[in-house]
N, C-alpha and C positions, 0 to 999 in steps of 0.2 A: 860107394858101391860101384860107380861107373868109372872106368879107367880114363886117363887122359887121352889115350890113343884107342878109340873104339874100333879101329880097323884091325887091331890085334886081338880081338875077342875070340876065344875058343868056345866050343860047344858047352863046356862046363860053366864058363862064366855067363854065357847067355842063359842057360838053365837056372843058374843061381840068381840072376837078376829077375827073371820071371817068377821064380819061387818067392823072392822077397816082395815083389810087387803084389802078387796074389795073396800072400800071407798078410800084407798090410791091408788089402781090400777086405779080406775075411775078418780081420781084427776089428773092423769098423772104427779104427782110429786114424785120423788124418795124419798124425805125426808118424805113425809106423808106415802108413802108405807112402808118405813123402820121403821117408828114409831110403826108398829105392831109387830116388833121383839124385843126380849130382847137385851140389849146393848152388851151382850157377846155371842150372837147367833152365831152358826156355820151353814153355809148354804151350803149344798151339792146338788146343783141343777144347771145345770143338772148333773145327776149321771155320774161319770167318769171324770168330770172336777175338777180342783183344788178346794178344800174347801175354802169358803170365811170365814175368821176368824176375820176380823176387820169391824167396821162400814163403813169405806171408801170402802172396797171391796164389802160389801153388797149393799151399795148405788150405786156403779158403776154397779153391776149386775142389780139393779132395773132400772137404766137409760137404760141399754142395753135391758132389757125386755120391757120397755115402749116405746122406740124409734120407733119401727115399727108401733105402734098404733098412735103415734103422726104424723108420715109421711102420714098415710092414713086418718087422721082427725077423729079418733074415740075418 
């Protein structure tokens, strides 16, 4: 989903990425949420925590992020 040259992103590509990211969040599925990221993405969120460098670490972060929403039924 993320091109090799992010400097060349146009407005449509940025919109498409945000749409995929939020669709993944709304799906409550970490795999769909993760699909918005490049396969070699480094995720530094929240700042100050260890950087997530692998797909498994990023998916685990997604599950952790989505779990409170699942618990309250959103």
